[in-house]
N, CA, C and O of each residue as an XYZ file, in Angstrom:
636
protein
N       0.848     -1.183      0.000
C       0.000      0.000      0.000
C       0.890      1.241      0.000
O       1.866      1.314      0.746
N       0.553      2.192     -0.822
C       1.313      3.428     -0.911
C       0.813      4.386      0.153
O      -0.383      4.666      0.235
N       1.721      4.885      0.961
C       1.359      5.856      1.996
C       1.870      7.205      1.542
O       3.039      7.352      1.186
N       0.993      8.182      1.557
C       1.371      9.523      1.116
C       1.108     10.515      2.228
O       0.084     10.465      2.909
N       2.040     11.399      2.389
C       1.854     12.458      3.362
C       1.380     13.694      2.620
O       1.987     14.101      1.630
N       0.312     14.282      3.089
C      -0.180     15.501      2.467
C      -0.281     16.583      3.513
O      -0.540     16.319      4.687
N      -0.075     17.785      3.076
C      -0.162     18.935      3.951
C      -1.488     19.626      3.697
O      -1.865     19.838      2.545
N      -2.185     19.971      4.738
C      -3.456     20.658      4.579
C      -3.186     22.120      4.240
O      -2.523     22.832      4.993
N      -3.701     22.549      3.113
C      -3.526     23.927      2.674
C      -4.855     24.642      2.876
O      -5.862     24.276      2.270
N      -4.852     25.649      3.718
C      -6.092     26.362      4.002
C      -6.087     27.772      3.438
O      -7.138     28.407      3.346
N      -4.926     28.265      3.063
C      -4.853     29.616      2.522
C      -5.183     29.617      1.041
O      -4.799     28.712      0.300
N      -5.903     30.652      0.625
C      -6.111     30.827     -0.805
C      -4.914     31.586     -1.355
O      -4.120     32.126     -0.585
N      -4.775     31.635     -2.665
C      -3.676     32.406     -3.234
C      -3.743     33.851     -2.726
O      -4.806     34.470     -2.765
N      -2.633     34.381     -2.258
C      -2.638     35.715     -1.637
C      -3.081     36.818     -2.584
O      -2.585     36.929     -3.705
N      -4.027     37.638     -2.115
C      -4.472     38.813     -2.870
C      -5.266     38.506     -4.121
O      -5.399     39.377     -4.980
N      -5.792     37.319     -4.257
C      -6.511     36.939     -5.463
C      -7.988     36.685     -5.169
O      -8.338     36.103     -4.142
N      -8.836     37.124     -6.073
C     -10.264     36.853     -5.999
C     -10.528     35.619     -6.846
O     -10.478     35.683     -8.075
N     -10.809     34.495     -6.195
C     -10.986     33.220     -6.890
C     -12.411     33.128     -7.437
O     -13.381     33.298     -6.698
N     -12.527     32.854     -8.746
C     -13.851     32.770     -9.376
C     -14.233     31.338     -9.758
O     -15.404     31.054    -10.011
N     -13.245     30.433     -9.801
C     -13.532     29.043    -10.147
C     -12.527     28.162     -9.424
O     -11.342     28.484     -9.338
N     -13.023     27.039     -8.905
C     -12.138     26.118     -8.192
C     -12.646     24.699     -8.419
O     -13.851     24.471     -8.525
N     -11.716     23.748     -8.493
C     -12.103     22.351     -8.637
C     -11.110     21.499     -7.862
O      -9.959     21.885     -7.662
N     -11.577     20.337     -7.433
C     -10.773     19.451     -6.603
C     -10.604     18.119     -7.308
O     -11.583     17.500     -7.723
N      -9.358     17.676     -7.443
C      -9.069     16.345     -7.961
C      -8.954     15.380     -6.802
O      -9.371     15.697     -5.688
N      -8.396     14.211     -7.046
C      -8.249     13.223     -5.978
C      -7.292     13.707     -4.905
O      -7.536     13.512     -3.714
N      -6.194     14.342     -5.326
C      -5.185     14.776     -4.359
C      -4.616     16.155     -4.683
O      -3.510     16.484     -4.255
N      -5.352     16.950     -5.424
C      -4.880     18.298     -5.725
C      -6.063     19.221     -5.998
O      -7.197     18.777     -6.175
N      -5.764     20.517     -6.025
C      -6.783     21.551     -6.236
C      -6.287     22.503     -7.312
O      -5.089     22.775     -7.400
N      -7.203     23.012     -8.129
C      -6.876     24.032     -9.119
C      -7.866     25.179     -8.937
O      -9.062     24.962     -8.738
N      -7.348     26.398     -9.008
C      -8.193     27.579     -8.827
C      -7.874     28.613     -9.902
O      -6.733     28.740    -10.344
N      -8.896     29.342    -10.308
C      -8.763     30.402    -11.313
C      -9.157     31.716    -10.671
O     -10.218     31.820    -10.055
N      -8.301     32.722    -10.813
C      -8.596     34.033    -10.234
C      -9.341     34.907    -11.235
O      -9.382     34.615    -12.430
N      -9.924     35.975    -10.726
C     -10.662     36.918    -11.571
C      -9.754     37.540    -12.630
O     -10.218     37.911    -13.708
N      -8.464     37.654    -12.322
C      -7.514     38.238    -13.268
C      -6.991     37.214    -14.277
O      -6.169     37.554    -15.127
N      -7.462     35.953    -14.193
C      -7.062     34.923    -15.149
C      -5.854     34.116    -14.735
O      -5.369     33.292    -15.510
N      -5.354     34.335    -13.525
C      -4.217     33.553    -13.052
C      -4.705     32.202    -12.541
O      -5.782     32.099    -11.952
N      -3.890     31.160    -12.777
C      -4.224     29.809    -12.338
C      -3.291     29.424    -11.191
O      -2.081     29.645    -11.251
N      -3.882     28.845    -10.145
C      -3.131     28.391     -8.987
C      -3.466     26.931     -8.731
O      -4.609     26.511     -8.908
N      -2.465     26.152     -8.311
C      -2.672     24.747     -7.975
C      -1.964     24.445     -6.665
O      -1.032     25.145     -6.268
N      -2.425     23.386     -5.999
C      -1.734     22.903     -4.813
C      -2.161     21.478     -4.524
O      -3.204     21.023     -4.994
N      -1.351     20.781     -3.750
C      -1.618     19.375     -3.425
C      -0.522     18.481     -3.957
O       0.609     18.921     -4.163
N      -0.862     17.217     -4.179
C       0.111     16.244     -4.690
C       0.480     16.594     -6.138
O      -0.330     17.137     -6.889
N       1.723     16.268     -6.505
C       2.197     16.563     -7.852
C       2.901     15.358     -8.461
O       3.707     15.514     -9.378
N       2.609     14.158     -7.966
C       3.319     12.962     -8.403
C       3.092     12.600     -9.866
O       3.882     11.847    -10.434
N       2.039     13.114    -10.489
C       1.784     12.860    -11.907
C       1.952     14.137    -12.736
O       1.632     14.155    -13.925
N       2.451     15.194    -12.111
C       2.603     16.471    -12.814
C       1.315     17.243    -12.929
O       1.222     18.172    -13.731
N       0.300     16.874    -12.132
C      -1.024     17.469    -12.247
C      -1.096     18.937    -11.820
O      -2.103     19.602    -12.066
N      -0.040     19.446    -11.186
C      -0.063     20.861    -10.807
C       0.292     21.786    -11.965
O       0.107     23.000    -11.870
N       0.797     21.225    -13.044
C       1.074     22.033    -14.236
C       2.289     22.922    -14.124
O       2.356     23.972    -14.761
N       3.257     22.505    -13.311
C       4.441     23.338    -13.104
C       5.677     22.805    -13.833
O       6.787     23.282    -13.597
N       5.490     21.819    -14.717
C       6.585     21.345    -15.553
C       7.465     20.268    -14.947
O       8.493     19.925    -15.529
N       7.097     19.731    -13.808
C       7.861     18.657    -13.178
C       6.931     17.852    -12.271
O       5.762     18.199    -12.106
N       7.454     16.787    -11.690
C       6.652     15.958    -10.784
C       7.213     15.973     -9.370
O       6.884     15.106     -8.561
N       8.053     16.946     -9.070
C       8.626     17.063     -7.730
C       7.565     17.546     -6.746
O       6.619     18.229     -7.139
N       7.718     17.193     -5.461
C       6.780     17.695     -4.454
C       6.808     19.226     -4.396
O       7.854     19.851     -4.574
N       5.655     19.802     -4.146
C       5.525     21.260     -4.072
C       4.840     21.602     -2.761
O       3.840     20.984     -2.396
N       5.373     22.576     -2.061
C       4.783     23.006     -0.801
C       3.870     24.203     -1.041
O       4.290     25.190     -1.645
N       2.641     24.127     -0.580
C       1.721     25.264     -0.624
C       1.154     25.555     -2.002
O       1.221     24.734     -2.917
N       0.594     26.750     -2.118
C      -0.072     27.193     -3.345
C       0.972     27.596     -4.381
O       1.936     28.293     -4.064
N       0.769     27.147     -5.637
C       1.696     27.442     -6.728
C       0.967     28.225     -7.820
O      -0.128     27.848     -8.237
N       1.578     29.309     -8.278
C       1.050     30.077     -9.405
C       1.566     29.424    -10.690
O       2.777     29.287    -10.862
N       0.675     29.022    -11.589
C       1.066     28.393    -12.855
C       1.295     29.520    -13.872
O       0.418     29.857    -14.667
N       2.486     30.080    -13.818
C       2.824     31.259    -14.624
C       2.757     30.990    -16.125
O       2.521     31.918    -16.899
N       2.959     29.742    -16.555
C       2.924     29.412    -17.985
C       1.552     29.700    -18.588
O       1.434     29.840    -19.805
N       0.508     29.790    -17.753
C      -0.839     30.040    -18.267
C      -1.245     31.510    -18.202
O      -2.353     31.866    -18.606
N      -0.359     32.361    -17.699
C      -0.668     33.797    -17.676
C      -0.876     34.313    -19.099
O      -0.163     33.919    -20.022
N      -1.835     35.176    -19.263
C      -2.153     35.801    -20.555
C      -2.564     34.783    -21.621
O      -2.443     35.060    -22.814
N      -3.045     33.619    -21.208
C      -3.513     32.610    -22.160
C      -5.035     32.610    -22.282
O      -5.593     31.850    -23.074
N      -5.707     33.453    -21.507
C      -7.161     33.554    -21.593
C      -7.900     32.390    -20.958
O      -8.986     32.027    -21.409
N      -7.330     31.802    -19.922
C      -8.005     30.690    -19.241
C      -9.297     31.207    -18.635
O      -9.291     32.196    -17.903
N     -10.422     30.533    -18.941
C     -11.699     30.964    -18.383
C     -12.419     29.878    -17.610
O     -13.508     30.111    -17.086
N     -11.826     28.692    -17.531
C     -12.420     27.618    -16.746
C     -11.345     26.593    -16.430
O     -10.447     26.355    -17.238
N     -11.440     25.980    -15.243
C     -10.483     24.956    -14.824
C     -11.234     23.729    -14.325
O     -12.376     23.824    -13.875
N     -10.574     22.570    -14.410
C     -11.153     21.330    -13.896
C     -10.022     20.417    -13.448
O      -8.919     20.454    -13.994
N     -10.315     19.597    -12.445
C      -9.318     18.663    -11.927
C      -9.909     17.262    -11.906
O     -11.086     17.080    -11.598
N      -9.081     16.273    -12.236
C      -9.491     14.875    -12.169
C      -8.606     14.151    -11.176
O      -7.976     14.778    -10.325
N      -8.557     12.841    -11.280
C      -7.750     12.068    -10.333
C      -6.289     12.486    -10.353
O      -5.706     12.771     -9.307
N      -5.705     12.521    -11.524
C      -4.284     12.876    -11.618
C      -4.027     13.784    -12.820
O      -2.971     13.715    -13.449
N      -4.995     14.625    -13.125
C      -4.812     15.557    -14.229
C      -5.556     16.857    -13.936
O      -6.423     16.915    -13.063
N      -5.203     17.880    -14.674
C      -5.853     19.178    -14.567
C      -6.099     19.678    -15.982
O      -5.256     19.510    -16.862
N      -7.261     20.293    -16.197
C      -7.594     20.818    -17.527
C      -7.871     22.313    -17.420
O      -8.404     22.793    -16.419
N      -7.501     23.033    -18.467
C      -7.691     24.472    -18.523
C      -8.357     24.815    -19.849
O      -7.869     24.418    -20.907
N      -9.469     25.548    -19.804
C     -10.160     25.971    -21.022
C      -9.792     27.405    -21.321
O      -9.863     28.278    -20.455
N      -9.394     27.637    -22.569
C      -9.033     28.988    -22.974
C      -9.998     29.555    -23.994
O      -9.952     30.751    -24.285
N     -10.865     28.733    -24.540
C     -11.806     29.208    -25.554
C     -13.190     29.364    -24.943
O     -13.634     28.531    -24.151
N     -13.852     30.424    -25.316
C     -15.231     30.614    -24.875
C     -16.129     29.674    -25.671
O     -15.870     29.399    -26.843
N     -17.170     29.193    -25.036
C     -18.120     28.326    -25.723
C     -19.018     29.202    -26.576
O     -19.672     30.114    -26.071
N     -19.046     28.924    -27.862
C     -19.872     29.713    -28.781
C     -20.751     28.766    -29.568
O     -20.395     28.334    -30.664
N     -21.883     28.452    -29.010
C     -22.818     27.565    -29.682
C     -24.163     28.267    -29.773
O     -24.633     28.816    -28.777
N     -24.793     28.263    -30.941
C     -26.083     28.926    -31.063
C     -27.173     28.245    -30.237
O     -28.208     28.853    -29.964
N     -26.954     26.993    -29.836
C     -27.956     26.257    -29.067
C     -27.740     26.352    -27.565
O     -28.616     25.964    -26.792
N     -26.586     26.864    -27.135
C     -26.280     26.917    -25.712
C     -27.107     28.002    -25.022
O     -27.315     29.088    -25.564
N     -27.571     27.680    -23.816
C     -28.330     28.659    -23.044
C     -27.494     29.272    -21.937
O     -27.946     30.196    -21.260
N     -26.273     28.770    -21.742
C     -25.350     29.359    -20.772
C     -23.931     29.095    -21.247
O     -23.721     28.346    -22.200
N     -22.952     29.712    -20.581
C     -21.563     29.572    -21.017
C     -20.988     28.195    -20.723
O     -19.896     27.874    -21.192
N     -21.701     27.376    -19.956
C     -21.186     26.044    -19.638
C     -21.839     24.941    -20.457
O     -21.504     23.769    -20.281
N     -22.756     25.284    -21.342
C     -23.400     24.285    -22.176
C     -22.791     24.283    -23.566
O     -22.416     25.330    -24.093
N     -22.697     23.123    -24.145
C     -22.152     23.013    -25.494
C     -23.226     23.092    -26.560
O     -22.918     23.353    -27.723
N     -24.469     22.874    -26.196
C     -25.542     22.933    -27.178
C     -25.739     21.617    -27.893
O     -25.164     20.601    -27.502
N     -26.541     21.628    -28.931
C     -26.862     20.435    -29.702
C     -25.933     20.350    -30.902
O     -25.729     21.345    -31.597
N     -25.367     19.174    -31.155
C     -24.473     19.064    -32.308
C     -25.241     19.250    -33.618
O     -26.451     19.029    -33.673
N     -24.539     19.651    -34.653
C     -25.169     19.863    -35.951
C     -25.473     18.546    -36.657
O     -26.313     18.508    -37.557
N     -24.802     17.467    -36.260
C     -25.082     16.149    -36.825
C     -24.928     15.102    -35.726
O     -24.237     15.326    -34.732
N     -25.565     13.983    -35.913
C     -25.500     12.910    -34.926
C     -24.161     12.191    -35.079
O     -23.805     11.768    -36.178
N     -23.407     12.051    -33.962
C     -22.121     11.350    -34.052
C     -22.320      9.909    -34.530
O     -23.316      9.272    -34.187
N     -21.382      9.402    -35.313
C     -21.497      8.053    -35.871
C     -21.548      6.987    -34.780
O     -22.156      5.934    -34.976
N     -20.924      7.241    -33.644
C     -20.941      6.275    -32.542
C     -22.348      6.039    -32.016
O     -22.653      4.954    -31.523
N     -23.200      7.039    -32.117
C     -24.561      6.909    -31.590
C     -25.328      5.781    -32.289
O     -26.063      5.029    -31.650
N     -25.148      5.678    -33.587
C     -25.874      4.659    -34.350
C     -25.548      3.239    -33.859
O     -26.373      2.332    -33.973
N     -24.342      3.058    -33.313
C     -23.925      1.745    -32.831
C     -24.592      1.373    -31.513
O     -24.715      0.190    -31.197
N     -25.024      2.366    -30.743
C     -25.590      2.064    -29.423
C     -27.032      2.541    -29.250
O     -27.588      2.420    -28.159
N     -27.638      3.073    -30.288
C     -28.966      3.661    -30.146
C     -30.046      2.670    -29.719
O     -31.053      3.078    -29.141
N     -29.864      1.391    -29.987
C     -30.869      0.388    -29.625
C     -30.545     -0.316    -28.307
O     -31.282     -1.207    -27.887
N     -29.459      0.072    -27.657
C     -29.066     -0.557    -26.395
C     -29.816      0.128    -25.250
O     -29.931      1.354    -25.216
N     -30.317     -0.668    -24.327
C     -31.047     -0.152    -23.172
C     -30.139      0.771    -22.355
O     -28.992      0.424    -22.074
N     -30.644      1.932    -21.978
C     -29.863      2.929    -21.237
C     -29.366      2.368    -19.908
O     -28.296      2.760    -19.442
N     -30.120      1.457    -19.287
C     -29.685      0.855    -18.020
C     -28.425      0.014    -18.227
O     -27.546     -0.014    -17.366
N     -28.341     -0.666    -19.365
C     -27.159     -1.459    -19.683
C     -25.951     -0.543    -19.916
O     -24.846     -0.840    -19.461
N     -26.163      0.546    -20.612
C     -25.075      1.510    -20.851
C     -24.599      2.092    -19.527
O     -23.395      2.197    -19.293
N     -25.531      2.471    -18.663
C     -25.177      3.037    -17.361
C     -24.378      2.024    -16.534
O     -23.380      2.388    -15.913
N     -24.803      0.766    -16.521
C     -24.096     -0.279    -15.770
C     -22.687     -0.473    -16.317
O     -21.732     -0.629    -15.556
N     -22.565     -0.463    -17.641
C     -21.238     -0.633    -18.251
C     -20.314      0.530    -17.892
O     -19.136      0.316    -17.605
N     -20.832      1.747    -17.906
C     -20.021      2.905    -17.526
C     -19.594      2.830    -16.067
O     -18.477      3.220    -15.727
N     -20.477      2.330    -15.197
C     -20.122      2.173    -13.786
C     -19.014      1.144    -13.618
O     -18.101      1.343    -12.817
N     -19.085      0.047    -14.362
C     -18.035     -0.971    -14.303
C     -16.717     -0.398    -14.813
O     -15.669     -0.614    -14.203
N     -16.764      0.327    -15.922
C     -15.543      0.933    -16.463
C     -14.947      1.937    -15.486
O     -13.727      2.015    -15.341
N     -15.795      2.701    -14.821
C     -15.314      3.657    -13.822
C     -14.649      2.931    -12.660
O     -13.587      3.345    -12.195
N     -15.264      1.856    -12.189
C     -14.681      1.075    -11.094
C     -13.345      0.466    -11.533
O     -12.376      0.480    -10.775
N     -13.298     -0.068    -12.754
C     -12.061     -0.635    -13.279
C     -10.975      0.442    -13.348
O      -9.818      0.183    -13.015
N     -11.348      1.642    -13.778
C     -10.408      2.753    -13.832
C      -9.851      3.068    -12.454
O      -8.658      3.338    -12.312
N     -10.710      3.035    -11.430
C     -10.253      3.266    -10.053
C      -9.233      2.205     -9.638
O      -8.220      2.525     -9.016
N      -9.500      0.943     -9.983
C      -8.587     -0.142     -9.618
C      -7.241      0.016    -10.325
O      -6.191     -0.152     -9.706
N      -7.271      0.336    -11.604
C      -6.032      0.522    -12.358
C      -5.252      1.702    -11.798
O      -4.035      1.616    -11.630
N      -5.936      2.801    -11.509
C      -5.261      3.988    -10.984
C      -4.547      3.672     -9.675
O      -3.402      4.079     -9.481
N      -5.217      2.945     -8.772
C      -4.602      2.647     -7.478
C      -3.444      1.660     -7.611
O      -2.599      1.597     -6.717
N      -3.378      0.888     -8.698
C      -2.315     -0.100     -8.899
C      -1.217      0.394     -9.832
O      -0.216     -0.300    -10.010
N      -1.371      1.546    -10.421
C      -0.474      2.018    -11.471
C       0.988      2.034    -11.044
O       1.865      1.712    -11.846
N       1.264      2.400     -9.805
C       2.649      2.503     -9.348
C       3.317      1.143     -9.166
O       4.528      1.073     -8.959
N       2.544      0.066     -9.241
C       3.119     -1.267     -9.143
C       3.740     -1.700    -10.463
O       4.505     -2.664    -10.502
N       3.417     -0.994    -11.547
C       3.946     -1.326    -12.864
C       5.294     -0.651    -13.057
O       5.499      0.479    -12.613
N       6.189     -1.327    -13.703
C       7.521     -0.783    -13.937
C       7.640     -0.315    -15.379
O       7.178     -0.985    -16.303
N       8.257      0.827    -15.557
C       8.536      1.339    -16.897
C       9.986      1.084    -17.289
O      10.431      1.516    -18.352
N      10.709      0.396    -16.447
C      12.102      0.080    -16.709
C      12.164     -0.927    -17.852
O      11.563     -1.996    -17.749
N      12.877     -0.617    -18.945
C      12.922     -1.520    -20.100
C      13.500     -2.903    -19.761
O      13.261     -3.862    -20.494
N      14.248     -3.016    -18.674
C      14.805     -4.313    -18.281
C      13.723     -5.254    -17.763
O      13.941     -6.463    -17.683
N      12.551     -4.707    -17.409
C      11.483     -5.515    -16.833
C      10.225     -5.460    -17.694
O       9.138     -5.181    -17.189
N      10.365     -5.720    -18.971
C       9.228     -5.648    -19.896
C       8.337     -6.881    -19.829
O       7.149     -6.795    -20.140
N       8.881     -8.015    -19.434
C       8.087     -9.230    -19.393
C       7.197     -9.241    -18.159
O       7.620     -8.858    -17.069
N       5.978     -9.677    -18.344
C       5.028     -9.790    -17.245
C       5.275    -11.122    -16.550
O       5.303    -12.158    -17.215
N       5.457    -11.126    -15.215
C       5.700    -12.394    -14.529
C       4.473    -13.299    -14.568
O       3.340    -12.819    -14.516
N       4.695    -14.580    -14.656
C       3.608    -15.557    -14.642
C       3.319    -15.957    -13.200
O       4.059    -15.599    -12.284
N       2.251    -16.694    -13.015
C       1.878    -17.158    -11.685
C       2.998    -18.007    -11.076
O       3.308    -17.859     -9.894
N       3.603    -18.887    -11.864
C       4.680    -19.749    -11.344
C       5.905    -18.923    -10.963
O       6.603    -19.268    -10.010
N       6.180    -17.832    -11.696
C       7.293    -16.952    -11.342
C       7.051    -16.315     -9.976
O       7.962    -16.234     -9.152
N       5.838    -15.872     -9.748
C       5.508    -15.211     -8.486
C       5.558    -16.211     -7.342
O       6.072    -15.891     -6.270
N       5.038    -17.405     -7.546
C       5.050    -18.438     -6.498
C       6.473    -18.852     -6.173
O       6.792    -19.097     -5.010
N       7.338    -18.933     -7.183
C       8.720    -19.372     -6.934
C       9.506    -18.338     -6.126
O      10.509    -18.681     -5.500
N       9.073    -17.102     -6.131
C       9.738    -16.063     -5.334
C       9.544    -16.346     -3.846
O      10.443    -16.114     -3.037
N       8.376    -16.842     -3.499
C       8.061    -17.104     -2.105
C       8.438    -18.501     -1.769
O       8.255    -18.932     -0.630
């Protein structure tokens, strides 16, 4: 089991009026009224957007996004997203809606006859599987010397 030490950050970015904030699994991203982006929390996957995966103490200003027109932020398990384009859809009723597409995506035709309950169940299973993979990811080695996957007999022979 991986044990991680995290520091509780209670201060907001100094002197900034925060207009949007989102929380990932182990990090936070915030957008100020002036368009500055701030992140804090774990950075083991580079999710703070500071160009490295080293530990970071406290709130970090993501200077690379200054003057980029960021207008929305979002955080996931180990990633952060920044939107720089305004949504311009004639069908949208607010700035957070994408509206109705001009054509039906080709993927829809493949699933249009499938019961929505089955689709929902499949998405829940995929989400659960994603959680399991995410929690096990650090057990995998990227070292080229260890490309072969051990078999059951290999693992048993170790013990």
